[in-house]
C-alpha positions in Angstrom: -10.1 62.8 98.9 -9.1 65.0 96.0 -6.5 63.3 93.7 -3.9 65.5 92.1 -3.7 64.9 88.3 -0.6 62.9 87.4 -0.4 64.3 83.7 1.3 67.6 84.7 3.7 65.6 87.0 4.6 63.2 84.2 5.2 66.1 82.0 7.5 67.6 84.6 9.6 64.3 84.5 11.0 65.4 81.2 11.9 68.7 82.4 14.4 67.7 85.0 16.3 64.6 86.2 14.4 63.0 89.2 16.6 62.0 92.1 17.3 58.1 91.9 15.9 56.3 94.9 16.7 52.6 96.1 14.2 51.1 98.3 15.9 48.6 100.8 13.1 46.8 102.6 12.3 43.7 104.9 9.0 43.2 102.9 6.5 40.9 104.5 7.2 41.3 108.0 4.7 44.3 108.3 2.3 45.8 106.0 3.9 49.3 106.0 6.7 48.2 103.5 4.1 47.4 100.8 2.4 50.6 101.4 5.7 52.5 101.3 6.7 50.7 98.0 3.4 51.8 96.5 4.1 55.4 97.5 7.6 55.2 95.8 6.0 54.1 92.6 3.6 57.0 92.8 6.1 59.4 93.5 8.1 58.1 90.5 5.0 58.4 88.3 4.8 62.1 89.5 8.5 62.8 88.4 9.4 63.4 92.0 11.9 60.6 92.0 13.1 57.7 90.1 12.8 54.4 91.7 15.8 52.3 90.4 15.6 49.1 92.4 14.4 47.2 95.4 16.7 45.3 97.7 15.5 42.9 100.4 16.4 42.0 103.9 13.7 39.4 104.4 14.9 36.1 103.1 11.4 34.4 102.9 11.0 32.8 99.5 7.9 34.8 98.8 9.6 38.1 99.2 11.2 38.4 95.6 8.1 37.2 93.7 5.9 39.5 95.8 7.9 42.6 95.0 8.1 41.6 91.4 4.4 41.4 91.4 3.8 44.8 92.9 6.4 46.3 90.5 4.5 44.8 87.5 1.3 46.3 88.9 2.7 49.7 88.9 4.1 49.1 85.5 7.8 48.7 86.3 8.1 44.9 85.8 11.7 45.2 84.8 12.7 47.0 87.9 15.6 44.9 89.5 15.0 43.2 92.8 17.9 41.8 95.2 17.3 39.0 97.3 18.2 39.0 101.0 21.6 37.4 101.8 20.6 35.8 105.2 17.6 34.7 107.1 17.3 36.5 110.6 15.6 35.0 113.5 12.3 36.9 113.7 12.8 38.5 110.6 11.8 36.4 107.7 8.0 36.6 108.1 5.2 36.3 105.6 2.5 38.4 106.9 0.6 38.7 103.7 2.7 38.1 100.5 1.7 34.5 99.7 -2.0 35.4 100.2 -1.7 38.5 98.0 0.3 36.5 95.3 -2.5 33.9 95.3 -5.1 36.6 95.0 -3.3 38.2 92.0 -2.9 34.7 90.4 0.9 35.3 90.4 3.5 32.5 90.7 4.3 32.4 94.4 6.7 29.5 93.9 9.3 31.4 92.1 12.6 31.0 94.1 14.5 33.8 95.4 17.6 32.2 94.2 16.6 33.6 90.7 17.3 37.2 91.9 20.6 38.7 92.2 22.0 39.1 95.9 20.9 42.4 97.4 24.4 43.7 98.3 25.5 43.1 94.6 22.6 44.7 93.3 23.1 47.8 95.6 26.7 48.0 94.5 25.6 47.7 90.6 23.0 50.3 91.0 25.2 52.8 92.8 28.1 52.3 90.4 25.8 52.9 87.3 23.7 55.8 88.9 24.0 58.9 86.9 24.0 61.2 90.2 24.0 60.6 93.9 21.2 58.3 95.1 18.8 58.4 98.1 18.5 55.0 99.9 15.2 54.4 101.8 16.1 51.9 104.3 12.9 50.4 105.9 14.2 46.9 107.1 17.3 45.8 108.6 20.8 47.0 108.0 22.2 43.9 106.5 22.6 45.2 102.9 24.2 48.5 103.8 26.5 46.7 106.3 27.6 44.3 103.7 28.3 47.1 101.2 30.3 49.0 103.9 32.4 46.0 104.8 33.1 45.0 101.1 36.3 46.1 99.3 35.7 49.9 98.1 32.1 49.8 99.6 32.6 52.8 101.8 34.2 54.8 99.0 31.3 53.8 96.7 28.9 55.1 99.1 30.6 58.4 99.7 30.6 58.9 95.9 27.3 57.7 95.1 24.9 58.1 98.1 23.5 61.5 99.0 21.5 60.5 101.8 20.1 57.4 103.8 16.6 58.0 105.3 16.0 54.9 107.7 13.0 53.8 109.5 14.9 52.6 112.5 15.5 53.4 116.1 13.4 54.8 119.0 14.3 58.4 120.0 11.6 58.8 122.6 12.6 56.2 125.0 11.3 52.8 125.5 12.2 49.3 124.0 14.6 48.8 121.2 12.9 49.2 117.8 12.4 46.0 115.8 14.5 46.8 112.7 17.5 47.5 114.9 16.9 44.5 117.5 16.7 41.8 114.9 20.2 42.6 113.4 22.1 44.7 115.9 25.6 44.2 114.6 24.6 45.5 111.0 22.6 48.4 112.6 25.7 49.3 114.7 28.0 49.2 111.7 25.7 51.3 109.6 24.5 53.9 112.0 27.9 54.5 113.5 30.2 54.1 110.4 28.2 54.9 107.2 30.0 57.7 105.5 27.0 59.8 104.3 24.2 61.5 106.2 21.5 59.5 107.8 18.0 60.7 108.8 16.1 58.4 111.1 12.3 58.1 111.2 11.9 56.6 114.6 9.5 54.3 116.1 7.6 57.0 117.6 7.0 58.8 114.4 5.0 56.0 112.7 3.3 55.0 115.9 1.7 58.4 116.2 0.4 58.3 112.5 -2.1 55.5 112.0 -3.0 54.6 108.4 -6.8 54.6 108.2 -8.5 51.2 107.2 -11.1 53.4 105.6 -8.7 54.1 103.0 -8.1 50.6 102.1 -11.9 50.0 101.5 -12.3 53.3 99.6 -9.2 54.3 97.8 -8.0 51.2 96.3 -11.3 50.0 94.8 -10.3 51.0 91.2 -8.7 47.5 90.8 -10.1 44.2 91.7 -8.0 42.6 93.2 -5.7 45.3 94.3 -2.5 43.9 95.7 -2.1 46.5 98.3 -5.5 46.2 99.6 -5.4 42.3 99.4 -2.1 42.6 101.4 -3.5 44.9 104.0 -6.6 42.5 104.5 -4.5 39.6 104.8 -2.2 41.2 107.5 -4.7 41.5 110.2 -8.5 41.3 110.7 -10.2 44.4 109.2 -10.8 47.1 110.1 -7.5 48.1 111.7 -5.4 51.3 111.6 -1.7 50.4 111.4 1.3 52.6 112.1 3.0 54.2 109.1 6.6 53.6 110.0 8.0 52.9 106.5 5.7 55.5 104.9 7.1 58.2 106.8 10.6 57.4 105.8 9.7 57.3 102.1 8.0 60.7 102.3 10.8 62.3 104.0 13.3 60.9 101.5 11.6 62.4 98.4 9.8 65.5 99.7 12.1 66.9 102.5 11.5 70.5 101.4 7.8 70.1 102.2 8.6 70.3 105.9 6.0 67.6 106.9 8.5 66.7 109.9 10.8 68.7 112.0 14.5 67.4 112.3 16.7 67.1 115.2 20.0 68.9 115.6 23.0 67.0 114.0 24.7 64.5 116.1 25.7 60.8 116.1 23.5 57.6 116.8 25.0 54.8 118.9 23.5 51.3 119.2 23.6 49.4 122.4 24.1 45.7 122.5 20.3 45.0 123.1 19.5 47.2 120.0 18.6 50.4 121.9 19.5 53.5 119.9 20.9 56.6 121.7 21.3 60.1 120.0 24.2 62.2 120.8 23.9 65.7 119.7 27.0 67.6 118.6 29.5 66.3 116.1 28.1 64.1 113.2 25.6 64.0 110.4 22.8 62.0 112.0 19.4 63.5 112.6 15.9 62.1 113.6 12.6 63.2 112.6 10.1 65.0 115.0 6.3 65.3 114.6 4.3 68.2 115.2 0.9 67.0 116.3 -0.8 69.9 114.5 0.3 68.4 111.1 -0.9 64.9 111.8 -4.0 65.2 109.7 -2.2 66.7 106.9 0.5 64.1 106.7 -2.0 61.2 106.9 -4.0 62.5 104.0 -0.6 62.6 101.9 0.4 59.2 102.9 -3.1 57.9 101.9 -3.2 59.9 98.6 0.2 58.6 97.4 -0.1 55.1 98.5 -3.4 54.6 96.9 -2.5 56.4 93.8 -3.5 54.4 90.6 -0.6 53.3 88.4 0.2 55.8 85.6 -0.7 54.7 81.9 2.3 53.9 80.0 
């Protein structure tokens, strides 16, 4: 796989203001969150965005230390990380975090209580942002719902959020999608009342784009141990190809002009009591992604290249 030189992209970073991005994630429940965070670091290194913070919706004690460990690996150890405000049944897993922390000889015992609560960090980041922010939500909707329901939260979102790209919902029929089903009330509040546009990368998008296990064995070999490769190996028995749900949301958030995905007509998204999502075309500023099968190979190559890109030297 050909690697694009980073130098020109880093030079470009001084020529224009990269769009600030907040990554809101349930890190630890599935491996795609880790790969998506690696992608956002790579895109920040390229000057295509500026990752300004990570907010968590997984309350597992290893989540904050794990994200901090990844941020240090990618040269952004001071990046603020917000801790989840509530533990959700079925949503506080540790599929790989403790194992990767141990492999990295990091302190996996650091308590999540040392981190600022995620909704408070979200408010602070938005308030201090120099321009409108893109939020990549790849977990539950608890943090955005908490902001929305707080005094002045809706006005702050209107003023400081350009777009939310959410890995959520299922727009091809079938069972309710995990991120919605685990916290239906928060998803309903955000999907139906959030005051800025939302683009959804539904379950069906990542399901049809499988991250290749061969990339884990080949493209991450520049570091031993590599926290992403260690995480991927810990999550399931190798070799396995995993859906790229959260990676697709990160890609669309930063590179919408590349046209990797199609978008539906505008409309609204309703959340049923069981977590099922229903798109209603017409009035509204919600859209969902569509995948052209002919672009599958191109998209997978981009996802693998970005998620495996070595950290930039600083």
